[in-house]
C-alpha positions in Angstrom: 0.0 0.0 0.0 1.1 3.5 -0.8 2.2 5.6 2.1 -0.1 8.7 2.2 1.4 12.1 2.5 -1.1 14.0 4.5 -0.6 17.3 2.7 -2.3 16.0 -0.4 -5.6 14.4 -1.1 -6.1 10.6 -0.7 -9.0 9.3 -2.7 -11.3 7.1 -0.6 -12.5 3.7 -1.7 -16.2 3.8 -2.5 -18.6 0.9 -1.9 -22.3 1.1 -2.8 -24.6 -1.1 -0.7 -28.1 -2.1 -1.9 -31.2 -2.1 0.3 -32.1 -5.3 2.1 -35.0 -7.5 1.0 -36.6 -7.1 4.5 -36.5 -3.3 4.0 -38.0 -3.6 0.5 -40.8 -5.7 1.9 -41.6 -2.8 4.2 -41.9 -0.4 1.3 -38.6 1.4 1.7 -35.2 1.3 0.0 -32.0 2.7 1.6 -28.8 2.7 -0.4 -25.5 3.4 1.3 -22.3 4.7 -0.1 -19.3 3.9 2.1 -16.2 6.1 1.6 -13.2 4.5 3.3 -9.6 5.7 3.9 -9.8 9.1 2.4 -8.0 12.4 3.3 -9.1 15.0 4.1 -12.7 14.3 5.3 -14.4 17.0 3.1 -14.9 14.9 -0.1 -18.4 15.5 -1.3 -20.5 12.4 -2.1 -23.4 12.7 -4.5 -25.9 10.3 -6.0 -26.7 9.7 -9.7 -29.7 7.4 -10.5 -29.9 6.2 -14.1 -27.7 9.1 -15.2 -29.6 11.8 -13.3 -28.4 13.6 -10.3 -30.6 13.1 -7.2 -30.7 16.7 -6.0 -34.2 18.1 -6.1 -36.2 15.1 -7.1 -37.7 14.4 -3.7 -35.6 11.5 -2.4 -33.9 11.9 0.9 -30.1 12.1 1.0 -28.0 12.2 4.2 -24.3 12.2 5.0 -22.4 11.1 8.1 -19.5 13.2 9.4 -16.0 11.9 8.7 -14.6 9.6 11.3 -10.8 9.7 11.8 -9.3 6.2 11.8 -6.2 5.0 13.5 -4.3 5.2 10.2 -5.1 9.0 10.1 -7.4 8.5 7.2 -11.2 9.2 7.3 -14.2 7.1 6.7 -17.8 8.4 6.1 -21.0 7.6 4.3 -24.0 8.9 2.4 -27.4 7.3 2.3 -30.1 7.6 -0.4 -33.6 6.8 0.7 -36.5 6.2 -1.8 -39.7 4.2 -1.9 -39.3 0.5 -2.8 -41.5 0.9 -5.9 -39.1 3.6 -7.2 -36.1 1.3 -6.5 -37.8 -1.5 -8.6 -37.7 0.9 -11.6 -34.0 1.9 -11.2 -31.4 0.5 -13.5 -28.2 1.8 -11.8 -27.2 3.9 -8.9 -23.8 5.7 -8.8 -22.1 7.3 -5.8 -19.7 10.0 -7.0 -16.9 11.6 -4.9 -15.6 15.1 -5.6 -13.2 17.5 -3.9 -12.2 20.8 -5.2 -10.3 20.5 -8.5 -9.8 16.8 -8.2 -11.2 14.6 -11.0 -14.5 13.1 -9.8 -14.6 9.3 -9.4 -17.5 7.0 -8.7 -18.8 3.5 -7.9 -21.9 2.1 -9.6 -24.4 -0.5 -8.5 -26.7 -2.1 -11.1 -29.9 -3.2 -9.6 -29.9 -6.4 -11.7 -26.7 -7.4 -9.9 -28.4 -7.4 -6.5 -29.5 -10.7 -5.0 -33.1 -10.9 -4.1 -32.5 -13.0 -0.9 
């Protein structure tokens, strides 16, 4: 692993987690984007659903504050909450990370890759 110099940005690793089948049965869908081992903690996480940004379309988005880990890198998350019937119509969900002039990067979850168990 590369040794991080803490005067520069370290891109976090992104992981997008699908909603659970139990939650879907209750009519809700919560997707989580985990950002791990980034520096500093002010990377912005945004959601893109089927190529459209989620801001202003009525779905709830929240973000956890960055938590400093023992390796002096940060971990944090963002959640996207939508009705289960809307999730059933989604093809793909992308979590995008940006910070200042850095090139944005992302992780995509395709709904058809999710297990139904």
